[in-house]
N, C-alpha and C positions, 0 to 999 in steps of 0.2 A: 860869437859864431851864429850864423843863421843860414838857412838854405831855402831855396825856392825850386820846387820841382814842377815839371809839366807846364811851363810857361809857353803859351801858344804864339810865340814869336820866333822866327828863325835865329839860330845861334849866331849866324854871321852878322845880323843886324844888332844883336845885343852886344857882341864883342866890340863894335864901333864905340859904344858908350863906355863899356867896361875899361877899354884901353885908356880913355881920358881920365877916369876916376881912380884907377889902380895906384896904390902907394901914396895916396893923398890923405891929408888930415880929414877927419870926419866932417868938421864944419865946412871946409872948402868943398868937399865932395857933395855935401848936401845942397849948397848954393848952386853948384854946377848942374846938378840933376834937376833942381827946381826950374831952371830957366832953359833947359835943353828942349828943343822942339821935337825930338824923337819920341815915339810911342813907348819904347822899352825903358825910357828914363823914369817913367812913373812907377813901373814895377821895381826897378832897381832902388828908387828912393824909398819905397815901402819896405823893401828888404833891409836897407841900411838902417832905417828907423827901428825895425825889429831887432837887429843886431845891437843897436845902441841900448834898447830897452833890456835886452838880455844881459849886457855888460853891467848895466846899472843895478838890476835886480839880483843877479847871481854873484857879482864880484864887487859891488859897491864902487864902480868906476864912473867918473864923470865924462861927459862928452868932450871936454877940452883936451884930455890927455890921450885920446884914442886916434889911431890912424888905420887905414885899410891895409892890412898885412898881405892878405891873399884873396884874390877874386878870380874864381875859375868859372868859365862858361863851357858847359858840356852839352852835347847833343842828346836829346831825349828821344823817345820812340815817335816815329812819324805816323800821321794819319794818312792812310792811302785811299784815294778816291779815284773814280774813273770819269772821263769826259767823253761823250760820244762825238765822233768826227765823221767825215764823209765815208761812204761805201761800207757802212756797217762796222767800222772799226772803232777802237776806243784808245784814248791817250791817258796815261796815268797822271794823277795830280798827287804830289807828295806835300802834305802840310807838316812842316817840321816843328818840333817842340824843343824846349831848352831846360836844362837843369843848371841852377846857379848856386855856387857855394861862396859865402862871404865870411872871412875871418878878420876880426879886429884885434889890434894889439896896442899896448901902451907905448907911447913915444919914448925913444932913448933919452936918458938924462932927466927924466921926470920922476920925482919921488911920489910914491903912492901913499896917501894918508888914509888909513883904514878907519872908517867911522864905526863905532860900536853898534852892534845890532840891538834893537830894543827887545827886551825880554818879554815874553808873553805873560800877561797877567792871568792869574788863576781866577776863574769865575765859578759860578755855581754848577760846575760840570758834574759833580758827584751826585747832586740831587736829581738832575734831569734824566739820566739813564734809568733810575729806579722807576720814575713815573712812566717812562716809555715801556719798560718791561711789564708793568702792571697792565697797560693798555693792550700789549701784544698777547698776554695770557688770556685776557677776556675775549679777544678776537680769535685766538687760535683754537678755542674749543669747538670741535666739529659737532654739528647737530645730528642726532641719530635720525635716519630716514628709513622708512619702511621699504623693503625690497619688493618690487613689483614683478609678478611672474610674467614672463614674456611668452605669449601664445602666438603661434604662427597660424595665419589664416590659410585655409585650404585654397590652393591655386584654382582659379576659375578661368576657364577658357571663354573668352568673350566672343562676341558676334564676329569680330574681325578674324579671329583664328578659325572660326567655322567656315567662313566664306573664302578667305585667302590662304592657300597652302602652297608652299614652294614647289612641291612635286605633285604632279597629278598621278593618281593611281589607275 
């Protein structure tokens, strides 16, 4: 699963490409998107690669067994601008944005072989925190500082105040 929000391409244009790729195998969809001349195909290809990476890291699934189960193209918030026209009027310009959700699934009839996850090796983690604590203790000691008495200067009326007064008496 992967999602792309606030893509600055109109949903209508993205749906043209999404309709071609929907319910397709991941490899086929990838080749389709690579050679498609539309601008939205680049963003969809990046999103597809992200979803493949998520499937590989989170579920240990290979690219060969995946297909695009669900691909939804929703409208995001528009940017509203104004364009001046004749006689002092203005026309609105609405720049549309898109939210894309992509869900991958395993093909039917394919058995999933789970590879064992490598166990994390224990390192010298017990010794390292002790050294860090000692460093923090040394740095954490506040240095005593002498408190300075704050004396207020007597307010002086400058030459400006003598010459310029708001109200004349």
